[in-house]
C-alpha positions in Angstrom: -11.9 23.0 -0.9 -12.2 25.7 1.8 -12.2 23.0 4.4 -8.7 22.1 3.3 -7.5 25.7 3.8 -9.0 25.8 7.3 -7.3 22.6 8.3 -3.9 23.9 6.8 -4.3 27.1 8.8 -5.0 25.3 12.0 -2.0 23.0 11.3 0.2 26.1 10.9 -1.2 27.6 14.2 -0.6 24.3 16.0 3.0 24.1 14.7 3.7 27.7 15.8 2.2 26.9 19.3 4.2 23.7 19.6 7.3 25.5 18.5 6.7 28.2 21.2 6.4 25.5 24.0 9.4 23.5 22.7 11.6 26.6 22.4 10.7 27.6 25.9 11.8 24.2 27.2 15.0 24.2 25.1 15.9 27.7 26.3 15.4 26.6 29.9 17.3 23.3 29.6 20.2 24.7 27.7 20.3 27.8 30.0 20.4 30.2 27.0 20.5 33.8 27.9 17.4 35.8 26.8 16.2 39.2 27.6 13.6 39.0 30.3 10.1 39.6 29.2 7.2 41.0 31.2 5.5 38.0 32.9 2.0 39.1 31.8 3.2 39.2 28.2 4.7 35.7 28.6 1.5 34.4 30.3 -0.7 35.8 27.4 1.6 34.1 24.8 1.4 30.8 26.8 -2.4 31.1 27.0 -2.7 31.9 23.3 -0.4 28.9 22.4 -2.5 26.6 24.6 -5.7 27.8 23.1 -4.2 27.3 19.6 -3.3 23.7 20.4 -6.7 23.0 21.9 -8.4 24.5 18.8 -6.2 22.4 16.6 -7.3 19.2 18.4 -11.0 20.2 18.2 -10.7 21.0 14.5 -8.7 17.8 13.8 -11.4 15.8 15.6 -14.1 17.5 13.5 -12.2 16.9 10.3 -11.7 13.2 11.2 -15.5 12.9 11.9 -16.3 14.5 8.6 -13.9 12.2 6.8 -15.4 9.2 8.5 -18.9 10.3 7.5 -17.7 10.8 3.8 -16.2 7.3 3.9 -19.3 5.8 5.3 -21.4 7.5 2.5 -19.0 6.3 -0.1 -19.2 2.7 1.2 -23.0 2.8 1.2 -23.0 4.2 -2.3 -20.7 1.4 -3.5 -22.8 -1.2 -1.7 -25.9 0.2 -3.5 -24.1 0.2 -6.8 -22.9 -3.4 -6.4 -26.5 -4.4 -5.5 -27.9 -2.6 -8.5 -25.3 -4.2 -10.8 -26.1 -7.6 -9.4 -29.9 -7.0 -9.9 -29.2 -5.8 -13.5 -27.2 -9.0 -14.1 -30.0 -11.2 -12.7 -32.6 -9.3 -14.8 -30.6 -9.8 -18.0 -29.9 -13.5 -17.2 -33.6 -13.9 -16.6 -34.5 -12.2 -19.9 -32.1 -14.6 -21.7 -33.5 -17.6 -19.8 -30.0 -18.8 -18.8 -29.8 -22.0 -16.9 -28.1 -21.8 -13.4 -24.9 -23.3 -14.9 -25.0 -20.7 -17.7 -25.5 -17.9 -15.2 -22.4 -19.0 -13.3 -20.4 -19.2 -16.4 -21.7 -15.8 -17.7 -20.8 -14.2 -14.3 -17.3 -15.7 -14.4 -16.9 -14.5 -18.0 -18.0 -11.0 -17.2 -15.5 -11.0 -14.3 -12.8 -11.7 -16.8 -11.9 -15.4 -16.0 -10.5 -17.4 -18.9 -12.3 -20.4 -20.3 -9.8 -22.7 -18.6 -10.2 -20.9 -15.3 -13.9 -21.2 -15.4 -13.6 -24.9 -16.2 -11.3 -25.4 -13.3 -13.6 -23.5 -10.9 -16.7 -25.4 -12.1 -14.9 -28.8 -12.2 -15.9 -29.4 -15.8 -14.0 -29.7 -19.1 -13.1 -26.6 -21.1 -15.3 -27.9 -23.9 -18.3 -27.8 -21.6 -17.5 -24.2 -20.8 -17.1 -23.3 -24.5 -20.5 -24.9 -25.3 -22.1 -23.0 -22.4 -20.5 -19.7 -23.4 -21.7 -20.2 -27.0 -25.2 -20.8 -25.7 -25.0 -17.6 -23.5 -23.8 -15.6 -26.5 -26.6 -16.9 -28.7 -29.2 -16.2 -26.1 -27.8 -12.7 -25.5 -27.7 -12.0 -29.2 -23.9 -11.3 -29.2 -21.0 -12.9 -30.9 -18.5 -13.1 -28.1 -17.3 -12.0 -24.6 -16.4 -8.4 -25.5 -20.0 -7.8 -26.9 -21.5 -9.5 -23.8 -19.5 -7.3 -21.6 -20.4 -4.2 -23.6 -24.1 -4.9 -23.0 -23.5 -4.5 -19.3 -21.2 -1.5 -19.7 -23.8 0.2 -21.9 -26.4 -0.3 -19.1 -24.0 1.2 -16.6 -23.2 4.3 -18.6 -26.6 4.8 -20.2 -27.7 8.4 -19.9 -30.4 9.0 -17.3 -33.5 10.9 -18.4 -32.9 14.6 -18.8 -29.1 14.3 -19.0 -27.1 15.4 -22.0 -24.3 13.3 -23.6 -21.7 14.7 -25.9 -21.5 12.9 -29.2 -18.4 13.0 -31.4 
C-alpha cells in the first residue's frame, strides 16, 4: 500500500518537473514577458527538475521490476496449483479405477462440457458417453455431475491443518 503512495508522489514530482521544462520552452517560443530571475536560482530550479525526472525514471523502473517479479511469482503459483489439481484428479481417478476412456470423459465433465460435446470430441455416440458417465458416478459414489464436481471442490477448499473455518 505504501509503495502506491511513493509511486504517486514521484509521479506528481515528475509532472511538476515536466511542467517546469515545458513552461520554460513555451515562454521562450511565445516570447512572453516575464520578470528576470537570478540565473543561479534558475539553474538550481533546472537542476532540481532534472533530478526529479531522473528519480522518477529510476523509481518507475524499480516499480516495473517489482511488478514483473510479482507477476512471475503469481504465474509460478498458478502453475503449481494447476499441477496439484491435475495430480488430485489423477489420484481420485486411480482410486475409482477409471478406465482411460472414463478418465477422459470425467475430465471433460468436470470442465463443464455437455454430454453431446463430449460425444463429439471423443467421436462416439451420446449414449456411450451417458453409459460412461453413469459408470464414473457409480465408481465415485455420487449421483450426478454436480456431486462429482463437489468432490473436487471440497478437496480444493478443504481446511489445512491448524486453520479455522467459520461454520454457520
